[in-house]
Structures are given as structure tokens and as C-alpha cells.
C-alpha positions as CSV (number, residue, x, y, z in Angstrom):
1,M,-5.6,-11.4,42.7
2,E,-8.4,-8.9,42.3
3,N,-11.3,-9.8,40.0
4,K,-11.3,-7.2,37.2
5,T,-14.2,-6.6,34.8
6,F,-13.2,-6.0,31.2
7,P,-15.3,-4.0,28.7
8,R,-17.4,-5.9,26.2
9,L,-16.6,-5.4,22.5
10,E,-19.8,-3.9,21.1
11,H,-18.8,-3.5,17.4
12,L,-16.0,-2.8,14.9
13,G,-16.5,0.0,12.4
14,V,-15.3,-0.2,8.8
15,V,-15.6,2.7,6.4
16,V,-16.4,1.7,2.8
17,R,-17.2,3.5,-0.5
18,D,-19.8,1.0,-1.7
19,L,-22.1,0.2,1.2
20,A,-24.4,-2.1,-0.8
21,A,-21.5,-4.3,-2.0
22,A,-19.9,-4.5,1.4
23,T,-23.3,-5.3,3.0
24,A,-24.0,-8.1,0.5
25,F,-20.5,-9.6,1.1
26,F,-21.0,-9.8,4.9
27,V,-24.6,-11.0,4.5
28,E,-23.4,-13.9,2.3
29,L,-20.8,-14.7,5.0
30,G,-23.8,-15.2,7.4
31,L,-24.1,-11.9,9.2
32,E,-27.6,-10.4,9.6
33,V,-28.6,-6.8,9.0
34,E,-29.7,-5.4,12.3
35,G,-30.4,-1.9,11.2
36,E,-29.6,0.9,8.8
37,A,-29.5,4.6,9.4
38,T,-28.2,8.0,8.2
39,V,-26.3,9.8,10.9
40,E,-25.5,13.5,10.9
41,G,-25.7,16.6,13.1
42,P,-23.6,18.4,15.7
43,A,-23.3,15.4,18.0
44,V,-22.0,13.2,15.2
45,D,-19.6,15.9,14.1
46,R,-18.2,16.2,17.7
47,I,-17.9,12.4,18.1
48,N,-16.0,12.1,14.7
49,G,-13.9,15.3,15.2
50,L,-15.1,16.4,11.7
51,D,-17.4,19.1,10.4
52,G,-20.4,18.4,8.3
53,V,-20.6,14.6,8.8
54,R,-23.3,12.8,6.9
55,S,-22.9,9.0,6.8
56,D,-25.1,6.0,6.0
57,I,-24.5,3.1,8.3
58,V,-25.5,-0.6,8.3
59,M,-25.2,-2.5,11.5
60,L,-24.7,-6.3,11.1
61,R,-24.6,-9.0,13.7
62,P,-23.4,-12.6,13.6
63,P,-26.0,-15.3,14.2
64,D,-24.7,-16.0,17.7
65,G,-25.5,-12.4,18.7
66,H,-22.0,-11.6,20.0
67,G,-20.6,-8.3,18.8
68,R,-21.5,-6.3,15.7
69,L,-19.9,-5.0,12.5
70,E,-20.8,-1.4,11.5
71,L,-20.3,-0.5,7.9
72,A,-20.2,3.2,7.2
73,R,-20.3,5.2,4.0
74,Y,-19.3,8.8,4.5
75,H,-21.0,11.2,2.1
76,T,-19.4,14.3,3.7
77,P,-16.8,15.3,4.4
78,A,-14.6,13.6,1.8
79,G,-11.9,11.4,3.3
80,P,-8.5,10.3,2.0
81,E,-8.3,7.2,-0.2
82,G,-7.1,4.0,1.5
83,D,-5.0,1.3,0.0
84,P,-7.3,-1.6,-0.9
85,R,-4.2,-3.8,-1.6
86,A,-2.4,-3.1,1.7
87,P,-0.7,-6.3,2.9
88,A,-1.6,-8.0,6.1
89,N,1.4,-6.6,8.0
90,T,0.5,-2.9,7.4
91,P,0.0,-1.1,10.7
92,G,-3.6,-0.5,11.7
93,L,-6.7,-2.7,12.1
94,R,-5.9,-5.3,9.5
95,H,-8.4,-8.1,9.6
96,V,-11.6,-9.5,11.2
97,L,-11.9,-13.2,12.0
98,F,-15.1,-15.2,11.7
99,E,-15.5,-18.8,12.7
100,V,-17.2,-20.7,9.9
101,E,-18.3,-24.3,9.1
102,G,-17.4,-25.6,5.7
103,I,-14.6,-23.1,4.8
104,E,-14.5,-24.2,1.1
105,D,-18.2,-23.7,0.7
106,V,-17.9,-20.3,2.3
107,L,-15.1,-19.3,-0.1
108,D,-17.3,-20.5,-3.0
109,R,-20.2,-18.3,-1.8
110,L,-18.0,-15.3,-1.3
111,R,-16.1,-15.3,-4.6
112,P,-19.0,-13.9,-6.6
113,H,-18.9,-11.0,-4.2
114,G,-15.3,-10.3,-5.1
115,A,-13.5,-12.3,-2.4
116,E,-9.9,-13.4,-3.2
117,L,-7.7,-15.6,-1.2
118,V,-4.7,-13.6,0.1
119,G,-2.6,-16.7,0.6
120,E,-4.0,-20.2,0.9
121,V,-6.2,-22.3,3.2
122,V,-3.9,-23.9,5.7
123,Q,-4.5,-26.4,8.5
124,Y,-2.9,-25.0,11.7
125,E,-1.9,-27.8,14.0
126,D,-4.8,-30.1,14.8
127,S,-7.2,-27.3,15.7
128,W,-8.1,-25.0,12.8
129,R,-8.2,-24.5,9.0
130,L,-7.5,-20.9,8.4
131,C,-7.3,-18.4,5.5
132,Y,-7.3,-14.7,4.7
133,V,-9.8,-13.5,2.2
134,R,-9.6,-10.0,0.7
135,G,-13.2,-8.8,0.5
136,P,-14.8,-5.6,-0.6
137,E,-12.6,-2.5,-0.7
138,G,-9.6,-4.5,0.5
139,I,-11.1,-5.6,3.9
140,I,-9.2,-8.7,5.0
141,V,-11.5,-11.3,6.6
142,E,-9.9,-14.3,8.2
143,L,-12.0,-17.5,8.0
144,A,-11.5,-20.1,10.7
145,E,-12.9,-23.6,10.6
146,R,-12.5,-25.7,13.7
147,V,-11.0,-29.2,12.9
148,R,-13.2,-31.8,14.6
């Protein structure tokens, strides 16, 4: 069998209305702000397939340095409203998973940032404790704690 090289996942992008609140939520989860910028101009318009893009972005990275999460707040052009209560089975990118230690402690830290359990914390077989948390603007974050 031929050895194939797969692309590396660099980052996931999430569009939010309240950039500060979303950033605070993910920082509390343990991600670190890597950088912030405002992006605009003809190249940004062409990449987005939109005219007149002006967006503030925050790039966050997990402590292990693998992958990134980009939060974006579009000032222009105006976009359609999303459904912040969309259930987990709605088509589209629906959740992002982070492995954590002390899942109950993480939940307690995230609740002041608006986090709500979607279902409940469940032990899956003998390997993981898992839960879905609805964070800022309806973003579903799956927390996974390895059972030791």
C-alpha cells in the first residue's frame, strides 16, 4: 500500500457576534490567545467571496500547540442570523471536542461564562467521561476526560 500524506488541520473558524465573550469562554477552557487582528481588503473579500469584508479575529491555541481555533466577528457585510439553539444533529459543523482533566471542575469554571450542559456527563465504556456543553452563541463544545 502506498504511503499517503494527509493535510494537517491548522484551525477551525467560528463566527461570533460577541468576540470578547467567546474569547473569555475559550480562555477559561484553557486555550491561549495567540494573536488578534482586523482583516479587510481586496484579498480578504476574494477569499470570503464577499464584498467589503471587515472582520476582527482572535486566534487561540490549546496548550499542547496542536491546531488552532479562530474566532471571527464580522463587522461588514452583515450576515444572516444563526440558530444558537440548533440541536446536535443539525447538519453542518456541530461541535468541537477538547480533552480535559477534571471535567466537573471545567464545567464549574465555564458556567459563569454561560455554559449549559446539553445533555449530561456520561461515562462511555471504560475509556471516557463525555458531555456536550453549549457555550457562547450556541457553540457546542464536547468535553472528554480520559478515565484512568
